[in-house]
Backbone as a printed PyTorch tensor [residue, N CA C, xyz], in Angstrom:
tensor([[[-52.8790,  13.3810,  72.8720],
         [-51.6940,  13.9460,  72.2730],
         [-51.3390,  15.2400,  72.9990]],

        [[-50.0900,  15.3770,  73.3580],
         [-49.6300,  16.5430,  74.1010],
         [-48.9130,  17.4990,  73.1560]],

        [[-49.3020,  18.7530,  73.1670],
         [-48.6810,  19.7520,  72.3100],
         [-47.5170,  20.4090,  73.0480]],

        [[-46.4330,  20.6050,  72.3040],
         [-45.2950,  21.3210,  72.8690],
         [-45.5100,  22.8130,  72.6700]],

        [[-45.2330,  23.5790,  73.6910],
         [-45.3310,  25.0290,  73.5820],
         [-43.9310,  25.6060,  73.4430]],

        [[-43.8110,  26.5510,  72.5500],
         [-42.5370,  27.2300,  72.3660],
         [-42.4660,  28.4480,  73.2750]],

        [[-41.2580,  28.7010,  73.7450],
         [-41.0410,  29.9370,  74.4850],
         [-41.1510,  31.1070,  73.5080]],

        [[-41.6790,  32.2360,  73.9650],
         [-41.7660,  33.3870,  73.0700],
         [-40.3660,  33.8820,  72.7060]],

        [[-40.2860,  34.5400,  71.5790],
         [-39.0040,  35.0940,  71.1530],
         [-38.5170,  34.4200,  69.8890]],

        [[-37.3420,  34.8310,  69.4340],
         [-36.8140,  34.2950,  68.1850],
         [-36.5010,  32.8040,  68.2740]],

        [[-36.7700,  32.0960,  67.1940],
         [-36.4890,  30.6610,  67.1480],
         [-35.0630,  30.3690,  66.6980]],

        [[-34.4560,  31.3110,  66.0040],
         [-33.1200,  31.0950,  65.4570],
         [-32.1520,  32.0990,  66.0720]],

        [[-30.9990,  31.5980,  66.4900],
         [-29.9260,  32.4420,  67.0070],
         [-28.6860,  32.1860,  66.1670]],

        [[-28.0570,  33.2640,  65.7360],
         [-26.8050,  33.1840,  64.9910],
         [-25.7080,  33.7530,  65.8650]],

        [[-24.7240,  32.9310,  66.2190],
         [-23.5380,  33.4030,  66.9210],
         [-22.4860,  33.7010,  65.8640]],

        [[-21.9070,  34.8900,  65.9560],
         [-20.9700,  35.3410,  64.9350],
         [-19.9150,  36.2260,  65.5780]],

        [[-19.0550,  36.8070,  64.7290],
         [-18.1530,  37.8560,  65.1880],
         [-17.8450,  38.7590,  63.9970]],

        [[-17.5330,  40.0060,  64.2700],
         [-17.2470,  40.9490,  63.1990],
         [-16.0600,  40.4910,  62.3500]],

        [[-16.1440,  40.7660,  61.0440],
         [-15.0480,  40.4480,  60.1360],
         [-14.9970,  39.0030,  59.6900]],

        [[-15.9910,  38.2220,  60.0140],
         [-16.0290,  36.8000,  59.6650],
         [-16.8410,  36.6290,  58.3740]],

        [[-16.1670,  36.2380,  57.2890],
         [-16.8770,  36.0960,  56.0100],
         [-17.8890,  34.9490,  56.0340]],

        [[-17.6030,  33.8930,  56.7630],
         [-18.5800,  32.8020,  56.8790],
         [-19.8190,  33.2700,  57.6430]],

        [[-19.6160,  34.1590,  58.6100],
         [-20.7470,  34.7160,  59.3570],
         [-21.6200,  35.5630,  58.4350]],

        [[-20.9790,  36.3210,  57.5520],
         [-21.7300,  37.1300,  56.5870],
         [-22.5810,  36.2310,  55.6860]],

        [[-21.9940,  35.1400,  55.2250],
         [-22.7310,  34.1840,  54.3800],
         [-23.8910,  33.5620,  55.1560]],

        [[-23.6280,  33.1620,  56.4000],
         [-24.6610,  32.5370,  57.2280],
         [-25.8050,  33.5050,  57.4910]],

        [[-25.4750,  34.7600,  57.7610],
         [-26.4940,  35.7710,  58.0330],
         [-27.4580,  35.8990,  56.8550]],

        [[-26.9380,  35.8890,  55.6380],
         [-27.7940,  35.9950,  54.4570],
         [-28.7780,  34.8290,  54.3760]],

        [[-28.2990,  33.6230,  54.6550],
         [-29.1650,  32.4420,  54.6120],
         [-30.2170,  32.5200,  55.7150]],

        [[-29.7960,  32.8340,  56.9290],
         [-30.7270,  32.9170,  58.0560],
         [-31.7780,  33.9930,  57.7980]],

        [[-31.3430,  35.1540,  57.3270],
         [-32.2890,  36.2380,  57.0200],
         [-33.3340,  35.7900,  55.9990]],

        [[-32.8670,  35.1580,  54.9310],
         [-33.7640,  34.7480,  53.8470],
         [-34.7710,  33.7050,  54.3260]],

        [[-34.2870,  32.6620,  54.9830],
         [-35.1630,  31.5760,  55.4250],
         [-36.1600,  32.0740,  56.4630]],

        [[-35.6860,  32.8240,  57.4270],
         [-36.5860,  33.3100,  58.4780],
         [-37.6180,  34.2790,  57.9150]],

        [[-37.2280,  35.1310,  56.9770],
         [-38.1840,  36.0470,  56.3500],
         [-39.2350,  35.2700,  55.5650]],

        [[-38.7930,  34.2640,  54.8110],
         [-39.7310,  33.4590,  54.0250],
         [-40.7600,  32.7590,  54.9130]],

        [[-40.3130,  32.3010,  56.0870],
         [-41.1840,  31.5280,  56.9680],
         [-41.8610,  32.3720,  58.0450]],

        [[-41.5190,  33.6500,  58.1130],
         [-42.1070,  34.5130,  59.1400],
         [-41.6560,  34.1540,  60.5480]],

        [[-40.3950,  33.7680,  60.6630],
         [-39.8320,  33.3080,  61.9380],
         [-38.8090,  34.3260,  62.4250]],

        [[-38.8530,  34.6090,  63.7280],
         [-37.9120,  35.5500,  64.3030],
         [-36.5270,  34.9540,  64.4840]],

        [[-35.5180,  35.8290,  64.4070],
         [-34.1480,  35.3930,  64.6420],
         [-33.3710,  36.5320,  65.2860]],

        [[-32.2610,  36.1860,  65.8840],
         [-31.3960,  37.1630,  66.5230],
         [-29.9460,  36.7890,  66.2590]],

        [[-29.0770,  37.7730,  66.3770],
         [-27.6480,  37.5400,  66.1750],
         [-26.8960,  38.0750,  67.3780]],

        [[-25.8730,  37.3480,  67.8040],
         [-25.0540,  37.7880,  68.9210],
         [-23.5900,  37.5380,  68.5910]],

        [[-22.7740,  38.5420,  68.8330],
         [-21.3310,  38.4000,  68.6500],
         [-20.7600,  37.6260,  69.8280]],

        [[-19.9490,  36.6330,  69.5380],
         [-19.3190,  35.8620,  70.6120],
         [-18.2780,  36.6980,  71.3530]],

        [[-17.8560,  37.8160,  70.7620],
         [-16.8800,  38.6840,  71.4160],
         [-17.4830,  39.4260,  72.6000]],

        [[-18.8120,  39.4570,  72.6810],
         [-19.4920,  40.1590,  73.7730],
         [-19.7210,  39.2790,  74.9980]],

        [[-19.3910,  38.0110,  74.9070],
         [-19.6600,  37.0800,  76.0100],
         [-18.4920,  36.1000,  76.1220]],

        [[-17.7050,  36.1680,  77.2040],
         [-16.5390,  35.2940,  77.3500],
         [-16.8750,  33.8030,  77.2750]],

        [[-18.0430,  33.4130,  77.7830],
         [-18.4340,  31.9990,  77.7250],
         [-18.6880,  31.5570,  76.2900]],

        [[-19.3630,  32.4080,  75.5110],
         [-19.5990,  32.0810,  74.1020],
         [-18.2950,  32.0500,  73.3220]],

        [[-17.4050,  32.9850,  73.6190],
         [-16.1150,  33.0220,  72.9340],
         [-15.3240,  31.7410,  73.1990]],

        [[-15.3280,  31.3010,  74.4450],
         [-14.6190,  30.0630,  74.7860],
         [-15.2630,  28.8460,  74.1150]],

        [[-16.5710,  28.7920,  74.1270],
         [-17.2990,  27.6320,  73.5910],
         [-17.2540,  27.5610,  72.0700]],

        [[-17.4540,  28.7020,  71.4000],
         [-17.6350,  28.6950,  69.9500],
         [-16.5210,  29.3990,  69.1720]],

        [[-15.4390,  29.7550,  69.8170],
         [-14.3790,  30.5330,  69.1810],
         [-13.8680,  29.9850,  67.8680]],

        [[-13.8300,  28.6760,  67.7140],
         [-13.3110,  28.0510,  66.4930],
         [-14.4060,  27.4850,  65.5920]],

        [[-15.6640,  27.6720,  65.9500],
         [-16.7570,  27.0590,  65.1880],
         [-17.6760,  28.0590,  64.5060]],

        [[-17.4570,  29.3370,  64.6730],
         [-18.4160,  30.2990,  64.1450],
         [-18.4160,  30.3300,  62.6280]],

        [[-19.5280,  30.6590,  62.0500],
         [-20.7920,  30.9560,  62.6990],
         [-21.4580,  29.6870,  63.2360]],

        [[-22.2630,  29.8720,  64.2580],
         [-23.0450,  28.7870,  64.8410],
         [-24.5130,  29.2030,  64.7800]],

        [[-25.3680,  28.2780,  64.3590],
         [-26.7980,  28.5460,  64.3050],
         [-27.5050,  27.6220,  65.2790]],

        [[-28.3330,  28.2150,  66.1340],
         [-29.1840,  27.4610,  67.0470],
         [-30.6230,  27.5810,  66.5790]],

        [[-31.3530,  26.4890,  66.6670],
         [-32.7870,  26.4860,  66.3870],
         [-33.4770,  26.0410,  67.6650]],

        [[-34.3530,  26.8890,  68.1460],
         [-35.0720,  26.6180,  69.3970],
         [-34.1130,  26.2790,  70.5320]],

        [[-32.9730,  26.9910,  70.5730],
         [-32.0140,  26.8410,  71.6600],
         [-31.0440,  25.6830,  71.5330]],

        [[-31.1510,  24.9090,  70.4690],
         [-30.2510,  23.7660,  70.2790],
         [-29.3820,  23.9930,  69.0550]],

        [[-28.1160,  23.5980,  69.1550],
         [-27.2060,  23.8190,  68.0360],
         [-27.6840,  23.0540,  66.8090]],

        [[-27.8480,  23.7840,  65.7270],
         [-28.3020,  23.2210,  64.4600],
         [-27.1110,  22.9490,  63.5410]],

        [[-26.2040,  23.9120,  63.4410],
         [-25.0640,  23.7760,  62.5420],
         [-23.9770,  24.7690,  62.9120]],

        [[-22.8110,  24.5970,  62.2990],
         [-21.7480,  25.5830,  62.4360],
         [-20.9630,  25.6340,  61.1300]],

        [[-20.1820,  26.6770,  60.9810],
         [-19.3820,  27.0180,  59.8040],
         [-20.2340,  27.3700,  58.5930]],

        [[-20.8760,  26.4190,  57.9730],
         [-21.6850,  26.7000,  56.7820],
         [-23.1480,  26.3360,  57.0580]],

        [[-24.0450,  27.1990,  56.6010],
         [-25.4740,  26.9910,  56.8280],
         [-26.1100,  26.5210,  55.5240]],

        [[-26.6560,  25.3180,  55.5550],
         [-27.3600,  24.7680,  54.3980],
         [-28.8050,  25.2690,  54.4430]],

        [[-29.1830,  26.0280,  53.4290],
         [-30.5060,  26.6550,  53.4190],
         [-31.6370,  25.6310,  53.5040]],

        [[-31.5580,  24.5810,  52.7170],
         [-32.6300,  23.5760,  52.7020],
         [-32.7370,  22.8780,  54.0600]],

        [[-31.6100,  22.5860,  54.6720],
         [-31.6140,  21.9060,  55.9730],
         [-32.1990,  22.8100,  57.0620]],

        [[-31.8290,  24.1020,  57.0530],
         [-32.3830,  25.0320,  58.0270],
         [-33.8840,  25.1880,  57.8260]],

        [[-34.2900,  25.3470,  56.5970],
         [-35.7240,  25.4890,  56.2900],
         [-36.4890,  24.2610,  56.7760]],

        [[-35.9590,  23.0830,  56.5190],
         [-36.6090,  21.8410,  56.9360],
         [-36.7220,  21.7620,  58.4630]],

        [[-35.6750,  22.1320,  59.1600],
         [-35.7000,  22.0900,  60.6350],
         [-36.7490,  23.0370,  61.1920]],

        [[-36.9040,  24.1890,  60.5700],
         [-37.8750,  25.1610,  61.0610],
         [-39.3140,  24.7580,  60.7330]],

        [[-39.5170,  24.1490,  59.6040],
         [-40.8590,  23.7100,  59.2170],
         [-41.2910,  22.5250,  60.0760]],

        [[-40.3650,  21.5920,  60.3180],
         [-40.6610,  20.4120,  61.1540],
         [-40.9300,  20.8010,  62.5910]],

        [[-40.1110,  21.7280,  63.1010],
         [-40.1450,  22.0790,  64.5170],
         [-41.3350,  22.8180,  64.8970]]])
């Protein structure tokens, strides 16, 4: 059996932008789940990166788990928790 190794650093990334109420809601869920599980996370404004703005401008907030898009717009707490526990 081969074990997968994770790259060091946060497992969850939240792409957001200032003034976005859905981003505020998503941040609360991400903070709670990651704190409960002892998992690192980071947040980045899409306004700071033209490529992110072009890619995610209409989908924020966007949540990535281990570098892969997990969800956008609304973050389901149970689904995020399950993805992190499984992964």
